[in-house]
N, C-alpha and C positions, 0 to 999 in steps of 0.2 A: 504494500500500500504506500504509494509515493508520498501521500500527504503527511504520514507520520515522519518521513524524513524531514519535512519542513518543521515539524515540532522540534526535531533534534538539530535543526540547522545551526551551524556554528559560525559561518562567515558568509559574507557576500563576495563572490569571486569576481574579480575585475582584472582588466589589463589596461593598456593604453597609458603607460606611465610617462611622466615628464622625463626625458632622457638625461642621464648623468654619465660622466665618463666612466666606462667599465673598468673594473679592477681585476688584476690577475691574482689567482689564488696561489697559495703555497703548493709546491708540487707534491707534498706528502699529505697523507690523511692519517694522522696519528693523534693519540690522546694529548691534550694540552693542559699544562699546569693552570689550575683555576683557583683563585682565592675565594673562600667561602663568603657568602653574604653575611652581614651582621646577624648573629643569633643562630647561624646554621653551621653544620660541619660537613665537609665533602666526604662522601663515602666511596665514590668511584667515578672515574672518567673513562669512557669507552669511545672508540672511533670505528666507523665502518664506511667504506666507499659504496655509494649507490650508483648504478650504471646509467640512470636516466633513460632517455629514449621514450618509448611508449610505456607509461606506468598504468597498471591496472589495479583495481581495488576489489576486495572480496565482496561477493553479494551478501546482503543482509536479508533477514526475513521480510523486509519491507521495501528494499530498493536494490538496484544494481547500478552503482555509480559508473558514469561514463569514463572510459580511459582518457588520460591526458597525454597528448603526443608532443614530441620534440622537446622533451625536458632535458636540460643539461645534466651531466653527471654531477653529483654533489658528495661532499664529505659530511657525514652525519656524526656529530659529537653528542654523546649523551652524558649528562652530568647528574649524578644522584646525590642529593643532600639529605641530611636528617636534622631534626630538632629534638630528637630523643624519642625513639620508638617508631617514627615514621620514615618513609623512604620516598621522597618526592623527586621525580625525574624531570629534567629540562632537556629537550631535544633541540639541537641547533643544526640547521642544514646550511652548508657553505658551498654555493655553486662553483664549479671549476671554471666556468666561463660565463661572461656576461653579467657579473655582479655589478649592480648599479651604485653601490655604496649605501643602499638603504637596508633597513631591518624591518621585518614585519612579524609581529607577534600574533598568532592565531588563537582566537578565543574558543571557549567551550560551549556546551549545550546541556540542558537538563542538569544532571549531577556529574557530568564530565567537565573537567577543568580545561581541556584542550583537545586538539585533534591533529594526528599525524597523517591523516588521510588526504583526500582530494584538496581541501583548502590549503594545506601545508605544501603539497607538491605544486599546486598552482602558483603559490607565492614564489617558489624556486624558479618556475618557468618564467615568471614575470620579472625576474632579475633581482629578487630580494634574497638576502640571507633570512631564512625563516626560523622561527622559534615557537615552541609551544611547551606546555607543562601538563603533567597528569596530577600534580598537587599531592601525589601519594594516595589518591583515592581510586576508585574503579571507574567504570564508564556508564554513560547513558542514564538509566533509571535505577542503577544498583546503589542502594544506600546501606548495604550490610555493614559498612564501616562506621555508621553513625553512632551506635550505642555500644559501649564497653562497660561491663559490670554494672548495668543499670544507669549509666551516666553518658551524656553526650561526649563523644570524642572531640574535645576542644582543640587538640593539636591539628587534627585533620580538617575540622570545620574552619579553623583559622586559615589553614593552607588554601582550602577551597574558596573561602570568602575573598581573600585579597593577598595573603602573604606570598604564595607561590608565583602569582603573576608578576609581582614586583621583583622577586628573586630571579625569575626567568629573564627579565629585562637586564638586570645587573650581570647575570652570568653570560647571556648572549653577547652583550657589548664587549665583555672581556675576551670571550672566545674569538669573536670577529677580529678584534684588534690584534690578537696574537697570530691568528691564521693569515690574515691579509697584510699584516704589518701596517695597518692604518685603521683609524677609528671609523665608526658608523657616521655617515653624513647626516642622515635623517632616520628617526625611528618612528614606526607607525604601529598602532593597534587596530586590529580588524576583527570584529565579532558581532554576533547577533544573539538575542535572547539572554542566556547566561553569559555569553560572550559580550553582549552589550552592557550587562551589569558590571562585568569585570572592567570594561573600559571606563565606566563612570567611577568605579572604585579607584582606578589609577588616577583619574583627574582629581578626585577628592583627597586621596591619601598620599599619593606619590607623584606630584605634579610635574616633576622633571624627568620622568622615565620616557615619555613619548612626546614627540613634536606634534603629532597629529593622532587623533583618536576617532575611528569610525565605529560607532556604537549604535547598532540598529535594534529596534524593538526591545529596549533594555529592560531587564527584570529588576529595575530599581524599586526602592521601597519593598524589598523582598519580604520583610517581616509581615507586611500587610497583604501583599499580593498573593503570597504562598498559602495563605489561609482563605482569602477572599474568593479565590477561584473555586473553592468547594461549595460556595453559596448555592449554585443551581441544584446540586444534589441535596443539600440541606433543606431547601425549600420544598422539594418534591417529597422528601421523607416526612417532614413535619406536617405538610398539608395532606399527606396520605394519598397523593395523586401524582402518578408517574406519567410523563409525556413520552409518547413514542417518537422515534426519530423522524417519522414522516410528519407528525403534527408540529414538532419543533421546526422542521424545514418549511412547513406551510406558513408559520408565523414569520420566519425570516423573509420569505418571498413576498408576503403581504406588506411588510414594512418597507422593503425596497420599492415595491410598486407605488406605495403611498408617498414616499419621500424622494424618489429618484429625480423628479423634475425640479426639485428645489434649487438646484445649482444652474438652472437654465437649459439643461439638455437632458434628454432621456437616454441613458446608456447603461442601465442595470447597475448603477453605482450610487450609493448614498455618500456624498462628499463629506457631510458633517453629521454623523449619527447623533451627536449630542444635541442637535437642533431638530431632530426628527420627532415630531409629536404624535406619531402613530399610536393609537390605542388598540391593544390586542383584542378588546371586546368587540371590535368591528368584524372580527372573523367568526364570532359565535354563530352557529347554525350552518356554517359552510361545511360541505362534504369533502373529505380528503381520502384518497386511495392509499391504504396501508397494507402492504403484502397481499394485494389482490382483494382486500375487503374495504368497504366504504365505512369511514368513521366520521361522525359529525362532531365538529369542534364545540366544546361546551364552555359554559361560563367558568367552571373550575379550571379548565385548560388555560383560559385567558388570564385568570388571576395568578396562576403559577408563572406564566410567561411575563406578566407585568412585574412580579417581584424579582424574577431573574434579571430582567432589563434594568430595573431600578438599582440593583446591587444590594449588598448586605447592609443591614441597619441595626442599631442598638435596640434595647427593649422599649424605647420611646419613639421608635420609627425614624430616628435621625441617621443619616447616611454615615456608614463606616468607611466605605470604599466604592469607587465607580463600578458599575455593573457592565455586563456584556453589551457591546455596541449593537444597535439595531442595524441589521445588514450582515453582521458576522454570523458564521455558521455556529449555531448553539449546540450542535450535537457533541462537539468536542468536550464541553464542560457539563452539559446537561443530559446527554444521551449515552449510548453505548457504542463502542467501536470495536470491531474484531482486531485481535492482535494486541490489545492493551490488557494489562493485568486485572482491570476491574472498571466499574463505572467511575466517571469523573476524571479530572486531570491528574495523571499519576505523579507529576512533580509535587503538586499540592498534597496529595494523599500521603506520599512518603514523608513530606515535611511534618505534617501533623502527627502521623503515627510514630515515626522514629524520633524526631528531634523534640517534639513537644510532649507526646504521651509516653515516649520510651517503650512503645509496644509495637515493634515492626509487624506489619500485616494486619493491624487493627482496621476494621471496616469503617472508614470515614463517611460512607454514604448514609450511616444511621445516626449521625450527630443530631442532638436536639438543638433548638435555637439557643437555649441557654449555654449548652456546651460549646457551640460554635463561637458565641460572643466571648466566652471566657478564654477560649483558645486564641482568638484574635488578639485579645489584650495580653495574654501570656507571651505570644510570639513577639510582640513589640517590646514588651518589658524585658524579656530575657535575651533577645537576639538582635535588636535594632542596632546596638553598638558594634556587633560583630559582623553582620551580613546585611544590615538594612540598606546600605548604600543610598542614604537619603539626605546626606549633608548638603545643603544648598550653597555653602560657601565655596565657590570655585575661584576665589581671588588669587590664591597661590598659583593655580594653573594658568590663569590669565597673565600674571606677572612673569611666569616662566616662558611666555610666548606660545603656549600651547593652543591648538585649535581642536574643537570638538564638533563633530558633525553627526547628526542623528536623523534617521527617518523612521516613522512608525506608520503602519498600515491602519487605515480607518476600519478595516474589517478584521483586525487582529482577534482571532478566536481563542487565543491562549493567554495573552497578557493584555487585558483591555487597555487601550491607549489612554484612558483617563488618568491612569497612574503616572505616566510619563508627562502628560500635560500638567498635572498637578505639580510634579517636581519642577518643571520648567517655570511655572508660576511662582513657586517658592524661591527659585534662584533670582528671578526678576524682582521679587519683593525685597530680597536682601541686597541685590547688587545693582538694580536698575537696568538700563539697556545693556544687553550682553551679546547682541548679534555680531559684535566685532571679533568675538572668539568662539561663540557657541551658537550654532544654527540648527534648528529643528524643523524638519520638513514633514508635512502630512502627505501620505500616499493614498489617495482615495481608491477604495476598492481592493486594496492589497491586504492579504492575509498575514499571518505571523511570519515575519522575515521575508517571505516570498509567496507567490501564488495568489489566487483570487481573480476577480474580474478586472481589476485596475492595471494600468501600465506599471511595469516594474522599473525601479531605478536602474539605469544601465551602466553607470560607471561612477559610483559614489566615492570609491577610494581614489580614483583619478582626480575627481573634483577636490578632494581633500589634499592631495599632493600639490596641486596647483595653488591652493590656498596657502599651504605651509611654505612652499618653496618659491613662489612668485608673488605672494601677498595679495592674490586676487580672490576675494571671497565669492563663493558661488551665489549668484543672484537667483538662479533656478537650479534644479536638479533634473536633468533630462530623464525621462522614463518612457518605456515602450512595451507594447504587447504584440501579439500576432496580428491584431486588428487595428493598431494605431499607435500614436505617440501623444505625450503630454508632458509639459514641464511642471514639476512640483515646486512649490513656493515656500520660502522660509517664513515661519511665524514672525510677526502676527499676520502676514499676508496669506491669502489662500488663492488657489487656482480657480478661476471662474470663466465659463464660456462667454465669449463676447457677443453672442447672439446671432452671428452670421458665420458662414464658412463650414467646412467639414469638421464635425465634432470628433472625428478620429484623428485629427491633425493637431499637433502642438501649437501651430500658428493661430488656431482658433480660440486660444485661451490666454488670459492675462492674469498677472498677480495683482490682487486688489486688497 
């Protein structure tokens, strides 16, 4: 199932770099003496030469990654460090030919801290020295490392939250300098989802590590979002009313039909779901075909959908966190999908069961409203300082000359975009105008990281490179799909159809 790969997407793959003078690598591929980052100890340094050429990747149960061709050979240095009991690996790829002088750190996804697969190899092909870390944890949705003797494994959680990414930057710059006999010219972060959150953690905590950070669909405010995305399951359990996937999809399609034209053009996209006032009660009495059987949408169905869209609330009905955007696919959070370990978002389920309850495997779909609200508060209280990634003070990153570029899909079905929009508002409230170093682009109709009905950003890392190295901030972010193109706009501007011209052409839209 290809869409699960989007759930686990780690980076946005791009090329089209601003050229720099290529550097020649050392003729040898051998272990390099590395100084341990502060607070860590080097356990081992290993080296292996990778032949490049056409690089293929193993098929997973959900996808078959496409091979990458014409990859230069590279020397791969693996540095393992420990902080006492853990074993965190940093992997650095050093191209034998065509190195541009740039470093690219590849972010993680779900509970994986990094990725040595296609994004890592693509970075090598694009002329980067590539780096990624496993933080000493496992991969994907595996959180068996989370609890030891009834307590959260604080060493590994700290690694996963921020420490290992910082250490990978320190280690990679040292390895590059010794291998090429010159320092990195520019360092970039490239990640989405968990990788997006890692990028924001770098900007907040280690502002001098990267010159440019591309952080898409970031899982910032982790302490809130990782509980809030269980709300659709909690509502259905407490209301005693489970919506079938087909009914959930019928509500999604009805909301799109009602709000599609609000941006001036009908294109099966809701540009601003937060401004869509569609009332799910309008679908009551409508017949929906579910597995060959006709189902009539009820008032109870509509009430559950209303609560899901509104998002979690406290006992007095006050909002705790933004809900699922209208137009996004609700099945991922509210329904059931084959191949997933259970109902609901598995990242959120694992967070609550392992890190909050210390009961791996606990059925989070049966939480009461009171339990949900208590867990929401517990998550913030216990873990915001560790993994919340919610500090709005980016002044040190700005002073260091850093550039932060983010895009979020308005149809993000896993990390509702309202959380990132709230974080951006918090930054502006604290710092005022920030578009000189931090630009956030809305991608209408785009799902989590990629996919959906809307045009996908085509070269966001290239835009970031131009901004960092030439000082030209992106006034738009080009995007395209199989059926057309559109320019995305940095907040507070939004992309709006001008009223004439081909609605599938970027020239028919303006930033207003």
